[in-house]
N, C-alpha and C positions, 0 to 999 in steps of 0.2 A: 504494500500500500504506500502510495507516495506521501511523503511527509509534507505537512502544510508549511508554506513559505510566506513570508511577509511580502506585501506589494512592492515591486521594484521601484516605482516612482516615489513611494513613501520612503524607502531606504535612501534613495538619492537625495531627497529633500532633507532627510535627517542628517546625512553625512555633511552636506554643505552648510546647513544651519549650525551644526555642532562645531564645524571648523571655523566658521566666521563669527559665531556667537551672536548672530542676528538673523531674524527671519527676513528683514528687508534686504540685507546684503545677499542672502541666499536666493531671494527672488530675482535680484539683478543677474546673478551668475546663471540661474536656471532659465531666465527669460520668461518668468511668470509673475503674477502679482503676489504680494506678501500674504494676502488672504488665501491664495491657493497653496502656498507653502504651509501656512498654519493648518489648513484642512488636511494636507498630507500627513503632518505630524500627528494630528488628532486620530487619523486613521491608523497610524502605526501604534500609537499609545493604546488604542482600542484593541488592536491585534494582540499586543503583549499583555494587556491588562495592567500596565504600569505607566506612571507619569515619567516621561523622559527629559522634560525641560521644566525648570522653575522659571516662571515668567514674572518679571518685576518691571512694570512700565514698558519701555521699549527694549529692555535688555532681557536676554534669555541665557540661562546657565544650565549645564547638564546636571541632572540628578544622579544619584548613585547608580541607578539602573541605566541611565544614558551613558555615563562614563564606562560602564561595564561592556556595553555593546559597540561603542564607537570604534575602537581599534579593529574589531572583527568586521564591521560593515565597510570600513575603509579598505581593508585587505580584500574583501569579497568583490567590491566594485573594481578595484585595481586588477584583480585576476580576471574578472569578466571582460574588462577592457582589453587586456593583453590577449585573451583568447579570441576576441572579436577581430583584433588587428591581424593575428596570425591567419585566421580563416579568410578574411576579406582580401588580404594582401598576398596570400599564398606563400607565406614566409618559409623558405627552404632551410634557412640556417637558424639554429638555436642561438639566442643572444643572452649573454651573461653580463649583468651590470654590477660592478663592484665599486664600492665607495671606500676610500682609504685616506688616512692622514698623510700629509706630505712626507713626514719623516720616515714612513715605512714603504712608500711607493716604489722607489727605485731599487734599493739594496736588499729589501726583504721580500716584498711581494712579487716583483717582476720575475725573479727566477722560478718561483713556484707556479706562476701563470704559464711560463714557458713549458713546464712539465705537464700542466693540465692539458695544453693543446695537443700533446702527443697522444693522450687518451681520447680526446674529443676533437679530432681534426677539423670538423665542420662547425666548431663553436666560434661564434662571433663575440668579441668581448668589448665592453665599454668600461674603462677604468676612470673613475672620477676622483680627482685629488681634491679633498675639501676638509675643512676643520669641523669639529663638533660645535654645536649640535646640527645634525642634518635632519630635514623633514622626511623621515623614511616612509611614512604612510602616504604622503602626497606624491613622492617621486617614485619612478619605476626602478627601484634598487633591489637587487636580489640579496646582496650581502654587504653589510657595513662592518668595517673593522675600526675599532675605537680604542683609545687608551682609557682604561677603566670601565667599570660596569654601571656607572651612575648616570650616564647621559640619557638613557632611554628606560626609565623605571617601569614602564608598562610592558616591556619586552624581556624575554629571557636571554641573558648573556651567556655565551659559550666561551669559556676561558681558552685562550690560545697559548700565550707564552707569558711567563714572569721574567722580564728582562732584567739585566744587571749591567753595570759599567765596570770597566777595568782600564788601567793605563796602557795606552798603545802609542807606537810611533813607527816611522819608517825605518827599515834597517840602516839605510844610509845615514839618517840623522843620528842614530845611536852610535854607529861606528865613528862618526865625526866627533861626537862629544864625549865618548866614554873615557877619553884620556883625562878629562877634567872631572868626570862624574863616574864614580865607581858603582853607583846605584841610583835608583830614582830619587833617593833622599838628597842627592847632590845636584840634581837638575835645578838650574837657576829659575827663579820665579818668572823671569821674562820669557822662558821657553815653555811655560805651561799654557795650554789652550783651555779656555773656560767656556762652557756652554751656558748662555743666558736662557734659562728655561722659561722665563716670563713670570709675571705675577701670579698666574693661576697655578704654577708648579714651583713655588718658591721653596718648597721643602725637598726638592729633588737634589740628588747628590752633588756636592761641590768638592773641589780639591781639599779644602779643610776637612770635610767629612771623611774623605778617603784616607788622608794621612792619620787622622784619629783612629780609624778602623785598623790601619796598619801598625798602630802602636807608637806613632811618632807624635811628638809635641809640636811639630812644624805647622805653622799657619801661613801659607803663602799669601803674598800681597797680590790680590787679583788685578789691581790697577797696573801692574807691571807686565802682565801676560797678555795674550791675545784673547779677545772675546768674540764669540760668534753666536748667532741667534738660533741655530738649529743643530741638533745632535749630528745629523748627517753631514753638515758643513764642518763640524769639528773633526769628523773622521777624514773628510776630504783634505782638510788642512794638514792633518797628521800624515796622510798618505803623500802629500807634496813635500814633506820634510820641514814643515814650519814649526814643529814642536811636538809635545806630548799631550795627548787628549785623553779624557775619560770617555772612552767609546762604548756605545751600547753593543753588547755581544751579538745581539740578533742582527745588527747592521754590519758588524765587522767580521763575522765568522768566515766569509769567503776570502776576505783579504788576509786574515790570519792563516787560513788553510794554504793559500797560494804564496804566502811569504811577502806580500806587499806591505803588511803591517806585522809587528811583533809585539807580544805582551811583555811588559816589564815587571809584572808581578802577578801572582795568583790571587791576591786580595781583591775582592769584588764588593760592590755595594748594589743592593737590589733597588729597583725603582719602586715607587710607592704603590703602584697599581699594576695589575696584569693587563695585557692587551686582550680584548674580547671581540667576538663576532656576534652580529645580530642578523637574523634572517627575517625577511618581511612577508614571505608567502604563507598562506594558510596551509595547515597540514604538514605533511612530511616534505622536506626540501627536495627539489629536483635532483636527478642523479649527478649533474655537473656541479651543483652547489655542494652536495655531500662529498664529492671527490675533492673539491677545493678545500673544504673543511679538513679532510683527512691530510692533505698536503700541508695545511697551515699548522696543524698540531703535531706533525711528524718532526723528529729531531733533525737538525741540519745534516746534509749529506752531500 
């Protein structure tokens, strides 16, 4: 027996009104009158037997019931739109849309996507490099990779890696300076590369933190060293022989394996949060999304 489903037009009206927080704005987007939107909402509330919006003058806010169904209705409409596009346009290639922070895009994600293509040769990919937060429900994103699990509280976070930093430099740099520096303790402050993590991540590891973890009383003067605004840029600077960086292991592993960088100590500091993935499709992820998740959680190789 076919399960009863809510009216599609009512679902569409609900999704837009919930997103915009206004029946009037929803009416503009849908090309109907505010009264028509209000009627569709009443139809949906009658179907569920629950009030979905609290109405205060011209403002509307979601009730607990409305908040509970909003993410699911958005996903359902997005999946329905994607299915319609595939059928009407006769799409031959499967498209995977991945959203990732800039810091992970080149050195960590790109090699894994290259391996994914070997298993899915007809897969078309769209890699979007963007900072959190991203509107996952409105955009056609299959997988979002984020630092931390707190950006999207309504969605389940899939832990990927707990990254750490360690001191790295180019072999040529070390050979050039080791005559005056018998160990990392002897590296001059001016040769240290500092990552400016930004105000949102002020608690992230610094050189002072690293020396304390290593049992040293040294507190380097950050004003004498080189400062960069991205962890990936710190690694690039170290690779070019500009100094010693606290490099993220997830970004540096290929350079360490190939000898473009060397680790000057086994002492590491963990970042404050893990990198996590969020999937936006309803139900079980598509095979290519599951395959990518497996690659993302696999140890470096």
